[in-house]
C-alpha positions in Angstrom: 0.0 0.0 0.0 2.8 2.5 0.9 4.5 1.8 -2.4 1.4 2.4 -4.4 0.7 5.6 -2.4 4.3 6.8 -3.0 3.9 6.3 -6.8 0.6 8.2 -6.8 2.1 11.1 -4.9 5.1 11.2 -7.2 2.7 11.3 -10.2 0.8 14.1 -8.6 4.0 16.0 -8.1 4.7 15.8 -11.8 1.2 16.9 -12.7 1.3 19.8 -10.2 4.9 20.9 -9.5 5.7 23.3 -6.7 6.2 26.9 -7.5 9.2 28.2 -5.5 7.8 30.4 -2.7 11.0 31.3 -0.8 13.0 34.2 -2.3 16.7 33.7 -2.9 19.1 35.8 -0.8 22.8 36.2 -0.5 23.8 35.9 3.1 25.5 38.8 4.9 27.9 38.7 7.8 25.7 40.3 10.4 22.0 40.4 11.3 19.9 41.9 14.1 18.6 38.5 15.0 19.9 35.1 14.2 17.3 32.3 14.7 18.8 28.8 14.9 16.1 26.4 13.8 13.4 26.9 11.2 10.9 24.6 12.8 7.6 25.4 14.6 9.0 28.0 17.1 11.5 29.5 14.8 8.9 30.1 12.1 6.6 31.9 14.5 9.4 34.0 15.9 10.7 35.0 12.5 7.2 36.0 11.5 6.7 38.2 14.6 10.1 39.8 14.4 9.6 40.5 10.7 6.6 42.8 11.7 9.2 45.2 13.1 10.4 47.7 10.5 14.1 47.9 9.5 14.9 44.6 11.2 17.3 42.0 9.7 16.8 38.3 10.5 18.6 35.1 9.5 16.9 31.7 10.0 19.3 28.8 10.0 17.7 25.4 9.3 19.6 22.1 9.5 17.0 20.3 7.3 15.9 20.9 3.7 13.1 23.0 2.2 9.5 21.7 2.4 8.8 21.5 -1.3 7.4 18.0 -1.0 3.8 17.1 -1.8 4.0 14.3 0.8 4.1 17.2 3.3 1.1 19.1 1.9 -1.2 16.1 1.1 -2.8 15.1 4.5 -3.2 11.4 3.7 0.5 11.1 2.7 1.6 12.0 6.3 1.9 8.3 7.1 5.0 8.1 4.8 6.9 11.1 6.2 8.8 9.2 8.9 10.4 7.1 6.2 14.1 7.6 6.6 14.6 7.7 2.8 12.9 11.1 2.7 15.5 12.5 5.1 12.9 14.7 6.8 13.5 13.5 10.4 16.2 13.4 13.0 16.2 9.7 13.9 17.2 10.0 17.5 17.4 6.9 19.7 17.4 6.9 23.5 20.0 5.1 25.5 18.8 1.8 27.0 16.0 2.6 29.5 15.6 1.1 32.9 12.0 2.0 33.9 10.4 2.1 30.4 10.7 0.7 26.9 11.2 -2.8 28.1 9.3 -4.2 25.1 11.7 -2.4 22.7 14.9 -3.8 21.2 17.6 -3.2 23.7 15.1 -1.1 25.7 15.8 1.8 23.3 13.1 4.1 21.8 13.2 6.0 18.6 12.4 9.8 18.7 11.6 10.9 15.1 11.6 14.8 15.1 11.2 17.0 12.1 14.4 17.9 10.2 12.8 20.2 7.5 11.5 23.7 7.3 8.5 23.7 9.7 10.1 21.0 11.9 7.7 18.5 13.3 4.7 20.6 12.2 5.7 19.5 8.7 5.8 15.7 9.4 3.5 15.2 12.4 -0.2 14.1 12.6 -1.5 17.7 12.2 -3.4 17.4 15.5 -3.8 20.8 17.1 -3.4 21.0 20.9 -2.2 23.4 23.5 -1.1 21.4 26.5 -2.4 20.8 30.0 -3.0 23.6 32.6 -0.9 21.8 35.2 2.1 21.6 32.8 2.1 25.3 32.3 1.7 26.0 36.1 4.9 24.1 36.8 6.9 26.5 34.6 6.4 29.5 36.8 4.2 32.5 37.4 4.6 34.1 34.0 3.9 30.9 32.1 0.4 30.0 33.3 -2.2 28.7 30.9 -4.3 31.9 31.3 -1.3 34.1 30.6 -0.5 32.2 27.4 -4.1 31.9 26.0 -4.0 35.3 24.3 -0.9 34.2 22.3 -2.7 30.9 21.3 -5.7 33.0 20.2 -3.4 35.5 18.3 -2.1 32.6 16.2 -5.3 30.7 15.5 -7.5 31.0 12.5 -10.5 28.8 13.4 -12.4 27.7 10.3 -15.3 25.4 11.2 -15.2 25.5 15.0 -18.0 27.0 17.2 -17.0 30.4 18.4 -16.0 30.5 22.1 -13.5 32.2 24.4 -11.0 29.5 23.5 -10.9 30.1 19.7 -10.2 32.9 17.3 -10.6 33.5 13.6 -8.2 36.4 13.4 -4.8 34.6 13.4 -2.7 32.9 10.8 -2.7 29.2 11.6 -5.7 27.4 10.1 -7.4 25.1 12.6 -10.3 22.9 11.5 -12.1 19.6 12.2 -10.5 18.1 9.1 -13.4 15.9 8.2 -16.7 14.8 9.6 -16.6 12.1 12.3 -17.3 8.7 10.8 -19.7 6.2 12.3 -17.0 4.4 14.3 -15.6 7.6 15.8 -19.1 8.7 16.8 -19.7 5.3 18.5 -16.5 5.7 20.4 -17.4 9.2 21.6 -20.9 8.0 22.6 -19.5 5.1 24.5 -17.2 7.4 26.4 -20.1 9.7 27.4 -22.2 6.7 28.5 -19.4 5.9 30.9 -19.8 9.4 32.4 -17.1 11.3 30.6 -18.0 14.8 29.4 -17.9 16.1 25.8 -15.4 18.9 26.0 -13.2 21.1 23.9 -9.8 19.6 24.7 -8.0 22.9 23.8 -9.8 24.6 26.7 -8.6 24.6 30.4 -10.8 21.5 31.1 -9.3 18.7 29.0 -10.8 15.7 30.8 -13.3 14.1 28.6 -13.9 13.3 24.9 -13.6 15.6 21.9 -13.6 15.7 18.2 -9.9 16.3 17.2 -8.8 19.5 15.6 -6.2 19.7 12.8 -3.9 22.3 11.2 -5.5 22.0 7.8 -7.2 24.2 5.3 -8.4 23.6 1.7 -7.5 19.9 1.8 -3.9 20.6 2.7 -1.5 20.6 5.7 -0.6 24.0 7.0 2.8 23.7 8.7 4.4 26.5 10.7 6.8 27.1 7.8 3.9 27.6 5.4 1.8 29.6 7.8 4.5 31.9 9.4 7.9 31.6 7.8 6.9 31.8 4.1 5.1 35.2 4.6 8.0 36.5 6.6 10.5 35.7 3.9 8.4 37.4 1.3 8.0 40.6 3.2 9.8 43.7 2.2 11.9 43.5 5.4 15.2 41.8 5.4 14.5 38.1 6.4 17.0 35.6 5.0 17.1 31.8 5.4 19.7 29.1 4.9 18.8 25.4 4.7 20.9 22.2 5.1 23.0 24.3 7.5 23.8 22.6 10.8 24.8 25.0 13.7 27.8 23.7 15.5 28.7 26.4 18.1 27.8 29.8 19.6 30.7 32.2 20.1 30.9 34.6 23.0 32.4 38.0 23.8 32.7 37.8 27.6 29.3 36.6 28.7 27.4 37.8 25.6 26.6 35.5 22.8 27.6 37.3 19.6 28.1 34.7 16.7 26.7 31.4 15.4 28.9 29.0 13.5 27.2 26.7 11.1 28.3 24.2 8.5 26.9 24.4 4.9 28.2 22.1 2.2 31.3 21.2 4.3 32.2 24.9 4.9 32.0 26.5 8.3 30.3 29.9 8.2 30.2 32.4 11.1 27.4 35.0 11.3 27.1 37.8 13.9 24.0 38.9 15.7 23.7 42.6 16.7 20.8 42.1 19.1 20.0 38.4 19.9 20.7 34.8 19.0 17.5 32.8 19.4 17.7 29.0 19.7 14.6 27.1 18.4 16.2 23.8 17.4 13.9 21.7 19.5 14.1 19.7 22.7 17.3 17.9 21.7 19.2 20.0 19.2 18.9 23.2 21.3 20.5 21.8 24.5 23.0 20.0 22.3 24.1 23.3 20.7 24.3 24.9 24.1 26.5 22.2 25.5 28.8 22.2 22.4 29.2 26.0 23.1 30.1 25.5 26.8 26.7 26.1 28.4 25.7 23.0 30.4 26.6 20.8 33.4 30.3 21.3 34.1 30.9 17.6 34.8 29.3 16.5 31.5 31.2 19.1 29.5 34.5 18.1 31.1 34.0 14.5 29.8 34.2 15.9 26.3 36.8 18.6 27.0 34.4 21.4 26.2 35.5 24.7 28.0 32.8 25.7 30.4 31.2 29.1 29.8 28.3 28.7 32.2 27.6 25.8 34.5 23.8 25.2 34.0 21.6 22.0 34.2 21.0 22.0 30.4 19.7 18.9 28.8 17.7 17.6 31.7 14.0 17.2 32.3 12.9 16.0 28.9 9.4 14.4 29.0 8.1 12.7 25.9 5.1 10.4 26.0 5.2 7.0 24.4 2.5 6.2 21.8 1.2 2.7 21.7 -1.1 1.1 19.2 -4.1 -1.1 20.1 -5.7 -2.6 17.0 -9.2 -3.9 16.6 -11.1 -5.3 13.6 -14.5 -3.9 12.6 -17.2 -6.1 11.2 -18.2 -3.2 8.9 -16.1 -1.7 6.1 -16.4 1.9 7.4 -12.8 2.8 7.9 -10.4 3.9 5.1 -9.0 0.8 3.4 -5.9 0.4 1.2 -8.1 -0.1 -1.9 -10.1 3.0 -1.3 -6.9 5.0 -0.7 -5.1 3.9 -3.8 -8.0 4.0 -6.2 -8.0 6.3 -9.3 -11.2 7.9 -8.0 -9.4 9.1 -4.8 -6.5 10.4 -6.8 -8.7 12.3 -9.3 -10.9 13.8 -6.5 -7.9 15.3 -4.8 -6.2 16.4 -8.0 -9.2 18.3 -9.3 -10.9 19.5 -6.1 -8.7 18.8 -3.0 -11.5 16.7 -1.6 -12.0 13.0 -0.9 -9.9 10.5 1.1 -6.6 12.2 0.2 -7.8 15.4 1.9 -8.4 13.5 5.1 -5.7 13.1 7.8 -6.3 9.3 8.4 -5.3 10.4 12.0 -7.4 10.3 15.1 -10.8 11.9 14.6 -11.6 11.5 18.3 -9.5 12.5 21.3 -10.0 11.3 24.9 -8.2 12.6 28.0 -8.3 10.5 31.2 -6.6 10.5 34.6 -5.9 7.1 36.0 -5.3 6.6 39.7 -4.0 3.6 41.6 -3.9 3.4 45.3 -1.4 1.0 46.9 -2.7 -0.1 50.3 0.3 -2.3 51.2 2.3 -0.2 53.6 2.0 3.6 53.5 -0.8 5.0 51.4 0.5 5.7 47.9 -1.5 7.3 45.1 -0.1 7.3 41.5 -1.6 9.6 39.0 -1.2 9.1 35.3 -2.5 11.3 32.5 -3.5 9.3 29.4 -4.5 10.6 26.0 -6.5 8.1 23.8 -6.6 8.8 20.1 -9.3 6.8 18.2 -8.3 6.2 14.6 -10.2 4.4 11.8 -8.1 3.1 9.0 -6.5 0.0 7.7 -2.8 -0.4 8.1 -1.1 -0.1 4.7 0.9 -3.3 5.4 -2.2 -5.4 5.3 
């Protein structure tokens, strides 16, 4: 199924080639702001800074451009983690002690986006905001309530009931993607029969069942690069970008970060920042760059003979939930099957009108948040709380 899908997407690419949307620039030696990482955060920050007049910005991205129909076509997202596409950082954890015991050598894979737009270009397109408790643990200025205006500023709700939790004035398209199918509605109904509320999981009260929201519009994915970076690069202000450029070190003048060194085509290039260097390389690449530059735990840096600039607990506290699949067979052919997906009708529907199966995410139409508690009555009272997100998906695996 994946092979047939890849052939169809390739044929679509020939029929409807990409028009270059990013202007070509000659890099200069100095900018007001240097942003390291053209992923989700980097794209948004570049967009906001570009609103300031007479501001020069350089975005340094380790991955390649996002001229790939597999990124734009929602149904093709299942193929984006393929290593042959070179769109991901294929990180692997060290052997784990308390988790990943069912994995080979107790190691998990962490596929993060290595392309303009970062993981917003390769992920499932599911729109979410995080849990209130997570924000509260970050400190007084990072509460959910304080950040809500920024979420609303970014959001362009398309087919969502108006409420205090959604806005139609922003840039990022947020929609339901497609109508819930019979199986998804049955799952939602069953959850409510068990006493769970029907909620908007992007609100403060996530506990319950919701229809999933997606960053889609017009039958296509809208990544952070497409939504925020592309308009910034096409503004009259001075915003430059370099791809396939891996940052290797930050240079300091005293305690001030002044230059970024990156490698492009085997050549090291240094660029100076007049105002700020902003690191948006993600949860792994950002601490890695900091530590290569001498900012991190002194004992760890000493192991690799990296001179210490600042002794800080960099690279600690990563939390990444594990996604597990539970598969069930339906006695009705309601879900998306391989034959439907690879049919000529599906291809033509999408080619001519951006509708049909190819315009659907094939991801989880229904989202359920639960809190599980277990009380251990042997010895001292012990309560373990675990937050669980269930994603209900209705499609046939392509390998079948």
